C-alpha positions as CSV (number, residue, x, y, z in Angstrom):
1,M,-5.8,3.6,20.5
2,K,-8.4,6.2,21.5
3,K,-12.0,6.0,20.4
4,S,-11.6,9.4,18.9
5,L,-9.5,7.7,16.2
6,G,-12.7,6.1,15.0
7,M,-11.3,2.7,15.0
8,A,-13.9,0.9,17.1
9,N,-17.5,1.8,16.3
10,T,-20.4,-0.1,14.9
11,K,-20.0,1.0,11.3
12,V,-16.3,0.5,11.1
13,I,-16.4,-2.9,12.9
14,A,-19.2,-4.1,10.6
15,I,-17.6,-2.9,7.4
16,I,-14.1,-4.1,8.2
17,G,-15.5,-7.4,9.5
18,A,-17.5,-7.8,6.3
19,I,-14.5,-7.2,4.2
20,L,-12.5,-9.8,6.1
21,V,-15.4,-12.2,5.6
22,I,-15.4,-11.6,1.8
23,A,-11.6,-11.9,1.7
24,G,-11.7,-15.1,3.7
25,I,-14.3,-16.6,1.4
26,A,-12.1,-15.8,-1.6
27,F,-9.0,-17.3,0.1
28,F,-10.6,-20.5,1.3
29,A,-12.9,-21.0,-1.7
30,T,-13.0,-24.6,-2.5
31,S,-15.9,-24.9,-4.9
32,K,-15.2,-25.2,-8.6
33,G,-17.0,-23.9,-11.6
34,G,-20.6,-25.2,-11.8
35,A,-21.2,-25.2,-8.1
36,T,-25.0,-25.0,-7.5
37,T,-25.2,-24.4,-3.8
38,P,-25.6,-20.8,-2.6
39,M,-22.2,-21.0,-0.8
40,G,-20.6,-22.6,-3.8
41,K,-21.9,-19.8,-6.1
42,L,-20.7,-17.1,-3.6
43,E,-17.3,-18.6,-3.3
44,K,-16.8,-18.8,-7.0
45,A,-18.1,-15.3,-7.7
46,I,-15.8,-13.7,-5.0
47,A,-12.8,-15.8,-6.1
48,D,-13.3,-14.6,-9.7
49,L,-12.9,-10.9,-8.7
50,P,-9.1,-10.8,-8.8
51,V,-9.2,-12.3,-12.3
52,E,-11.6,-9.6,-13.4
53,F,-9.3,-6.9,-12.0
54,E,-6.3,-8.3,-13.9
55,K,-8.4,-8.4,-17.1
56,T,-9.3,-4.7,-16.6
57,S,-5.7,-3.8,-16.1
58,E,-4.5,-5.7,-19.2
59,D,-7.3,-4.3,-21.4
60,F,-6.3,-0.7,-20.4
61,S,-2.6,-1.2,-21.3
62,P,-2.4,-4.4,-23.4
63,G,0.9,-6.2,-23.8
64,F,2.3,-5.7,-20.3
65,D,1.1,-9.1,-19.0
66,I,-0.1,-7.5,-15.7
67,A,-1.3,-10.9,-14.4
68,K,2.2,-12.3,-14.7
69,M,3.7,-9.2,-13.0
70,N,1.3,-9.3,-10.1
71,K,1.8,-13.0,-9.5
72,K,5.6,-12.7,-9.6
73,I,5.8,-9.8,-7.3
74,E,3.3,-11.3,-4.9
75,E,5.2,-14.6,-4.8
76,D,8.8,-13.5,-4.6
77,G,8.7,-9.8,-3.9
78,I,11.7,-9.2,-6.1
79,Y,11.8,-5.8,-7.9
80,S,13.8,-2.7,-8.6
81,M,12.5,0.8,-9.3
82,D,14.4,3.9,-10.3
83,L,12.7,7.3,-10.3
84,N,14.4,10.3,-11.9
85,L,12.8,13.8,-11.8
86,N,14.4,17.0,-12.9
87,T,13.0,20.6,-13.1
88,D,14.1,24.0,-14.2
89,Y,11.9,25.7,-11.6
90,L,14.9,27.4,-10.0
91,K,16.2,28.9,-13.3
92,A,15.0,32.3,-12.3
93,I,17.7,32.4,-9.5
94,G,20.4,31.0,-11.7
95,I,20.0,27.3,-11.2
96,D,19.4,25.7,-14.5
97,K,18.4,22.3,-13.2
98,A,17.5,20.6,-9.9
99,G,16.4,17.1,-9.4
100,V,15.7,14.1,-7.2
101,Q,16.5,10.4,-7.8
102,I,15.1,7.6,-5.8
103,S,16.2,4.0,-6.3
104,Q,14.7,0.9,-4.5
105,K,15.7,-2.7,-4.7
106,S,14.2,-5.7,-3.0
107,L,15.3,-9.3,-2.5
108,P,13.1,-10.3,0.4
109,K,13.8,-14.0,0.4
110,D,17.5,-13.3,0.5
111,K,16.9,-10.7,3.3
112,K,18.2,-7.9,1.3
113,A,16.8,-4.4,0.5
114,Q,18.2,-1.1,-0.6
115,L,17.0,2.5,-0.8
116,N,19.0,5.3,-2.4
117,L,18.0,9.0,-2.4
118,S,19.9,11.6,-4.3
119,V,19.2,15.4,-4.6
120,S,21.0,17.7,-7.0
121,V,20.9,21.4,-7.3
122,G,22.6,22.8,-10.4
123,N,26.0,21.1,-10.9
124,M,26.2,20.2,-7.2
125,L,25.1,17.0,-5.7
126,A,23.4,18.2,-2.5
127,A,22.9,14.8,-1.0
128,N,23.3,11.1,-1.8
129,I,21.9,8.8,1.0
130,D,22.0,5.1,0.8
131,F,20.3,2.6,3.1
132,T,21.3,-1.0,2.7
133,S,19.7,-3.8,4.8
134,I,21.3,-7.3,4.6
135,D,20.0,-9.8,7.1
136,E,20.8,-8.5,10.6
137,E,23.0,-5.6,9.3
138,L,21.9,-2.1,8.4
139,Y,24.2,0.3,6.6
140,L,23.8,4.1,6.2
141,N,26.1,5.6,3.6
142,V,26.4,9.3,3.0
143,P,29.6,9.8,1.0
144,S,29.5,13.6,1.1
145,V,29.4,13.4,5.0
146,Y,31.8,10.5,5.6
147,E,33.7,8.3,3.3
148,K,32.7,5.0,5.0
149,A,29.2,3.6,5.6
150,F,27.9,3.5,9.1
151,K,27.0,0.0,10.1
152,L,24.6,-1.2,12.8
153,D,24.2,-4.8,13.9
154,L,20.5,-5.0,14.7
155,S,20.9,-8.3,16.5
156,T,23.1,-6.7,19.1
157,I,21.9,-3.1,19.0
158,G,20.7,-3.1,22.6
159,A,24.0,-4.3,24.0
160,D,26.0,-2.0,21.7
161,L,24.0,1.0,23.1
162,Q,25.5,0.3,26.5
163,N,28.8,1.5,25.3
164,D,30.0,4.2,27.8
165,I,31.0,6.5,25.0
166,I,27.5,6.4,23.6
167,K,26.0,7.2,27.0
168,K,28.4,10.1,27.5
169,E,27.8,11.5,24.0
170,T,24.0,11.3,24.2
171,G,23.6,11.9,27.9
172,Q,21.0,9.2,28.1
173,D,20.8,6.0,30.2
174,M,20.4,3.2,27.7
175,S,20.1,0.3,30.2
176,A,16.4,-0.2,29.5
177,L,17.4,-1.1,26.0
178,K,20.2,-3.6,26.8
179,D,18.3,-6.5,25.4
180,L,16.9,-4.7,22.3
181,K,17.1,-6.6,19.1
182,V,15.5,-5.7,15.7
183,D,14.8,-8.3,13.0
184,L,13.4,-6.6,9.9
185,Y,12.9,-10.0,8.2
186,A,11.1,-11.8,11.1
187,V,7.8,-11.3,9.3
188,P,6.8,-13.0,6.0
189,S,8.9,-11.8,3.1
190,T,6.3,-11.6,0.4
191,V,2.7,-10.6,0.0
192,K,1.7,-14.2,-0.7
193,A,3.6,-15.5,2.4
194,M,2.0,-12.9,4.6
195,K,-1.5,-13.6,3.2
196,D,-1.0,-17.4,3.7
197,E,0.3,-16.8,7.3
198,Y,-2.5,-14.4,8.2
199,F,-5.3,-16.8,7.0
200,T,-3.6,-19.7,8.8
201,Y,-3.4,-17.5,11.9
202,V,-7.2,-16.7,11.8
203,K,-8.3,-20.1,10.4
204,S,-10.1,-21.3,13.5
205,E,-12.0,-18.0,13.9
206,F,-12.9,-17.9,10.2
207,E,-14.0,-21.5,10.1
208,T,-16.3,-20.8,13.1
209,L,-17.7,-17.8,11.4
210,K,-18.2,-19.7,8.1
211,N,-19.8,-22.7,9.8
212,N,-22.2,-20.4,11.7
213,A,-23.0,-18.3,8.7
214,V,-26.1,-18.9,6.6
215,V,-25.9,-18.3,2.9
216,E,-29.1,-18.8,1.0
217,T,-31.0,-17.7,-2.1
218,G,-33.3,-14.8,-1.3
219,D,-36.1,-12.9,-3.1
220,L,-34.6,-10.3,-5.3
221,D,-34.6,-6.9,-3.7
222,T,-36.1,-4.8,-6.6
223,K,-34.6,-1.6,-5.2
224,L,-31.1,-3.1,-5.4
225,A,-31.8,-4.6,-8.8
226,D,-33.0,-1.2,-10.1
227,S,-29.9,0.5,-8.7
228,V,-27.8,-2.0,-10.7
229,K,-29.7,-1.0,-13.9
230,E,-28.9,2.6,-13.3
231,Y,-25.3,1.9,-14.0
232,N,-25.7,-1.0,-16.5
233,S,-29.0,-1.7,-18.1
234,S,-27.8,-5.0,-19.6
235,K,-27.4,-6.7,-16.2
236,S,-30.6,-8.7,-15.9
237,D,-31.7,-12.1,-14.5
238,L,-30.0,-11.3,-11.3
239,E,-29.9,-13.7,-8.4
240,Q,-29.7,-12.6,-4.8
241,L,-27.8,-14.4,-2.0
242,N,-28.2,-13.4,1.6
243,I,-25.2,-13.9,3.8
244,Q,-26.0,-13.9,7.5
245,V,-23.1,-13.8,10.0
246,K,-23.1,-13.6,13.7
247,S,-21.6,-10.4,15.1
248,Q,-19.8,-12.3,17.9
249,D,-18.0,-14.3,15.2
250,V,-17.1,-11.1,13.3
251,K,-15.7,-9.6,16.6
252,A,-13.7,-12.8,17.2
253,L,-12.2,-12.6,13.7
254,L,-11.4,-8.9,14.2
255,K,-9.7,-9.4,17.6
256,K,-7.7,-12.3,16.2
257,S,-6.6,-10.1,13.3
258,I,-5.4,-7.5,15.8
259,D,-3.5,-10.3,17.6
260,Y,-1.8,-11.1,14.3
261,Y,-0.7,-7.5,13.7
262,E,0.6,-7.4,17.3
263,D,2.5,-10.6,16.7
264,L,4.2,-9.2,13.6
265,Q,5.4,-6.2,15.6
266,S,6.6,-8.4,18.5
267,R,8.6,-10.6,16.1
268,Q,10.5,-7.6,14.6
269,I,11.3,-5.8,17.9
270,T,12.3,-7.7,21.1
271,G,13.9,-6.6,24.4
272,M,12.0,-3.4,24.5
273,D,9.1,-2.3,26.8
274,L,6.1,-2.4,24.5
275,S,3.6,-2.3,27.3
276,E,2.1,1.0,26.1
277,V,1.5,-0.5,22.6
278,Q,0.2,-3.7,24.3
279,T,-2.3,-1.5,26.2
280,Q,-3.5,0.1,23.0
281,F,-4.1,-3.2,21.4
282,D,-5.9,-4.5,24.5
283,D,-8.1,-1.3,24.6
284,L,-9.0,-1.7,21.0
285,K,-10.1,-5.3,21.5
286,K,-12.1,-4.3,24.6
287,E,-13.8,-1.6,22.5
288,I,-14.7,-4.2,19.9
289,D,-16.1,-6.5,22.7
290,D,-18.1,-3.7,24.2
291,E,-19.5,-2.3,20.9
292,E,-23.2,-3.1,20.5
293,L,-24.0,-4.9,17.3
294,P,-27.1,-6.6,16.1
295,E,-26.8,-10.3,16.9
296,V,-26.8,-11.1,13.2
297,F,-26.3,-8.8,10.2
298,T,-26.8,-9.5,6.6
299,I,-24.7,-8.9,3.5
300,K,-26.6,-9.1,0.2
301,A,-24.9,-10.3,-2.9
302,L,-26.4,-10.0,-6.4
303,L,-25.0,-12.3,-9.0
304,S,-25.4,-12.1,-12.8
305,K,-26.7,-15.1,-14.8
306,D,-23.1,-16.1,-15.5
307,N,-22.4,-16.1,-11.8
308,K,-20.4,-12.9,-11.7
309,L,-20.6,-10.7,-8.6
310,V,-22.5,-7.5,-9.5
311,L,-23.3,-6.0,-6.1
312,L,-22.4,-6.3,-2.4
313,A,-24.8,-4.4,-0.1
314,F,-24.0,-3.8,3.6
315,D,-26.6,-2.4,6.0
316,V,-24.8,-0.8,8.9
317,E,-26.8,1.1,11.6
318,D,-28.5,3.9,9.7
319,S,-26.3,3.7,6.7
320,N,-26.1,1.5,3.6
321,L,-22.9,0.8,1.7
322,N,-23.2,-0.7,-1.8
323,L,-20.3,-1.9,-4.0
324,F,-21.3,-2.3,-7.6
325,F,-19.2,-4.3,-10.1
326,V,-21.1,-3.5,-13.3
327,G,-18.6,-3.4,-16.2
328,E,-19.8,-4.7,-19.5
329,K,-16.8,-6.8,-20.6
330,N,-15.2,-7.3,-17.2
331,T,-17.2,-6.5,-14.1
332,T,-14.3,-4.5,-12.7
333,D,-14.3,-2.1,-15.8
334,H,-17.0,-0.1,-13.9
335,I,-17.0,0.0,-10.1
336,V,-19.3,2.3,-8.1
337,V,-19.4,2.7,-4.3
338,T,-22.4,4.4,-2.8
339,A,-23.0,5.3,0.8
340,V,-26.4,6.5,2.0
341,N,-26.0,8.1,5.4
342,E,-28.5,9.3,8.0
343,E,-29.4,12.3,6.0
344,D,-30.1,10.2,2.9
345,K,-27.3,11.8,1.1
346,I,-25.7,9.5,-1.5
347,D,-21.9,9.7,-1.7
348,V,-20.4,8.1,-4.7
349,V,-16.9,6.9,-5.8
350,E,-16.9,5.8,-9.4
351,F,-14.3,4.1,-11.5
352,K,-14.9,3.5,-15.2
353,M,-12.6,2.0,-17.8
354,S,-13.5,2.1,-21.5
355,T,-11.6,0.9,-24.6
356,G,-11.4,2.3,-28.1
357,E,-9.7,1.6,-31.4
358,K,-6.8,4.0,-30.6
359,E,-7.2,4.9,-27.0
360,N,-8.3,3.5,-23.7
361,E,-9.6,5.7,-20.9
362,I,-10.0,5.5,-17.1
363,K,-12.2,8.0,-15.2
364,V,-12.4,8.2,-11.4
365,N,-14.7,10.6,-9.5
366,T,-15.0,10.8,-5.8
367,F,-17.4,12.4,-3.3
368,D,-18.7,15.7,-4.6
369,D,-15.8,15.9,-7.1
370,M,-13.3,16.1,-4.2
371,L,-10.9,14.3,-6.6
372,K,-11.3,13.7,-10.3
373,L,-8.9,11.6,-12.3
374,S,-8.7,10.9,-16.0
375,A,-6.1,8.6,-17.6
376,V,-5.8,8.0,-21.3
377,Y,-3.6,5.3,-22.8
378,G,-2.5,5.6,-26.4
379,K,-2.1,2.2,-28.0
380,D,0.2,3.1,-30.9
381,E,2.8,5.0,-28.9
382,K,2.2,3.4,-25.5
383,S,1.5,6.9,-24.2
384,L,-0.1,7.8,-21.0
385,N,-1.8,11.2,-20.2
386,M,-3.2,11.7,-16.8
387,D,-5.1,14.6,-15.1
388,I,-5.8,14.7,-11.4
389,D,-7.9,17.6,-10.0
390,T,-9.0,18.2,-6.5
391,S,-11.5,20.5,-4.8
392,E,-8.6,22.1,-2.9
393,D,-7.3,24.1,-6.0
394,M,-4.6,21.4,-6.6
395,S,-4.0,19.6,-9.8
396,L,-1.5,17.2,-11.3
397,K,-0.9,16.6,-15.0
398,L,1.2,13.8,-16.4
399,Q,2.3,13.2,-20.0
400,G,4.6,10.4,-20.9
401,K,5.1,7.1,-22.8
402,Y,6.3,3.6,-22.1
403,E,9.5,2.3,-23.7
404,N,11.4,-1.1,-23.6
405,V,8.3,-2.9,-22.4
406,K,9.1,-6.5,-21.4
407,P,5.8,-8.3,-20.8
408,G,5.5,-9.6,-17.3
409,V,9.0,-8.2,-16.5
410,G,9.2,-4.4,-16.6
411,Y,9.4,-1.2,-18.5
412,N,10.8,2.3,-18.7
413,F,8.2,5.1,-18.4
414,V,9.5,8.4,-19.9
415,I,8.0,11.4,-18.2
416,D,7.7,14.2,-20.8
417,S,6.0,16.4,-18.3
418,L,4.7,16.1,-14.7
419,K,3.2,19.4,-13.7
420,A,2.0,20.0,-10.2
421,D,-0.1,23.1,-9.6
422,Y,-1.4,24.6,-6.4
423,A,-3.3,27.9,-6.3
424,G,-1.8,28.9,-9.6
425,Q,1.8,28.1,-8.6
426,A,3.1,25.4,-11.0
427,I,6.3,23.3,-11.1
428,D,7.1,21.1,-14.0
429,F,9.3,17.9,-13.9
430,K,10.8,15.7,-16.6
431,G,12.4,12.3,-16.1
432,N,11.6,8.6,-16.1
433,I,10.6,5.6,-14.0
434,L,12.5,2.3,-14.6
435,F,10.7,-0.7,-13.2
436,S,11.8,-4.3,-13.4
437,L,11.0,-7.6,-11.8
438,E,14.4,-9.0,-12.7
439,T,16.7,-9.9,-9.9
440,P,18.7,-6.8,-8.8
441,T,22.2,-6.8,-7.2
442,I,22.4,-5.7,-3.6
443,E,25.9,-5.8,-2.0
444,V,27.5,-4.9,1.3
445,P,29.2,-1.4,1.1
446,K,32.9,-1.9,0.4
447,D,34.0,0.0,3.5
448,S,32.1,0.5,6.7
449,V,32.5,1.4,10.4
450,E,30.4,-0.1,13.1
451,I,29.5,3.2,14.7
452,L,28.2,1.9,18.0
453,K,31.4,-0.1,18.7
454,V,34.1,2.5,18.1
455,D,36.3,3.8,20.9
456,K,36.6,7.4,22.0
457,D,39.5,8.4,19.8
458,E,37.9,6.9,16.7
459,L,34.6,8.5,17.4
460,D,36.3,11.9,17.8
461,K,38.0,11.5,14.5
462,I,34.8,10.5,12.8
463,M,32.9,13.5,14.2
464,E,35.7,15.8,13.2
465,K,35.7,14.5,9.7
466,V,31.9,14.7,9.5
467,E,31.9,18.3,10.6
468,E,34.6,19.2,8.1
469,N,32.8,17.6,5.2
470,V,29.5,19.2,6.1
471,K,31.1,22.6,6.1
472,N,32.9,22.0,2.8
473,N,30.0,20.4,1.0
474,Y,27.0,22.2,2.5
475,G,28.4,25.4,4.0
476,F,26.8,27.5,1.3
477,L,23.4,26.0,1.6
478,L,23.5,26.1,5.4
479,S,24.6,29.7,5.3
480,M,21.6,30.5,3.1
481,M,19.4,28.8,5.6
482,G,20.9,30.7,8.5
483,I,22.3,27.6,10.2
484,L,26.0,28.6,9.7
């Protein structure tokens, strides 16, 4: 990766490193409530953050049991989601309705996944594409193009590409890929499994960092304390913890994290020359090694009197990055990110959730109003109205309501209106989103052909049929596009 990508520089290294430190503390936290040491207080405060986020989510749309949903999808990864959008935007040219349908199903521990995409224009189904992955087999099914699904055996794909017919049809020498194998399920199948594996992978580097780190109570930085009061005057009796970490330990943790990402890729794809990718990883690690950082840098944490994390402050080169958690009921009800750069300009990202008797509201503002979001949840009807505006003359407005809510399991969100507007040109959609954590059914297509293993005669017949179907089903559209 080139340095121009901004991946390896002092600020990015320090900030990403600090985030990994905080995440590691949360993951490895061992102290229980009532801990009195600075490290114990820090561990508990950081470990409580995910709980605060879940409370904020549940308070905004009560009755969904967000915590149960999050835990279930994190632990088993099972879900299904169906999105249906329709519009009358093309009515002016005689097409009453056009739409798109997207369906996803996931059974990661069973090594199964499915994605279906359908596009309709008027009474015509323009396309219906289905991808099904089952263990080592991948199926592509496009009924309007060919009546059978095309099948690939990913465990033998390299050997299958050596077929003389494939070489002749493509005009390419595939010998370099003769040992290619792809295993989509070689990596952890769930968020929890990947998180557990990652922290096991970097355990040695993190423990070294933690053992070398110094966490101690410090004199309260009045400037930081005053900045907290700007957003929430009730936050008082603050306690400051100073976390000092060695830059060499942060670099080691970052490089080990890169090794883990590289390892994930190498497990999924084997038998292919990945030297260029390897070089990019090596270059990135070298840039991290070569980057000049202060020997030790400090993260300041302000805790409330009930041991809640209120502020994390990072000093990076000539900039300061502050993360405020200053909600009244839950600390994550109000989050503010400020960045003071070399010109002393304060950039702000602010998230604020408030509850009322009938409605709850979320407001988000980003740097100089580049993006503004407002979401209002109506408790009685389970309605959701959302407005998103950008500084680029773009806006998105959503109106809808939740039906058939099964706490901790799923819901159907009816989209009454989803209006996208750019420079005064608007398109309006209606439809629904059906989301469920119940176990979906994913089956092998009833009829398939292993496309890389057919002989010349069969391939010719397939191509002839595909060409015929494309002309019959899409001839009109292709003609309009000037392709036929």
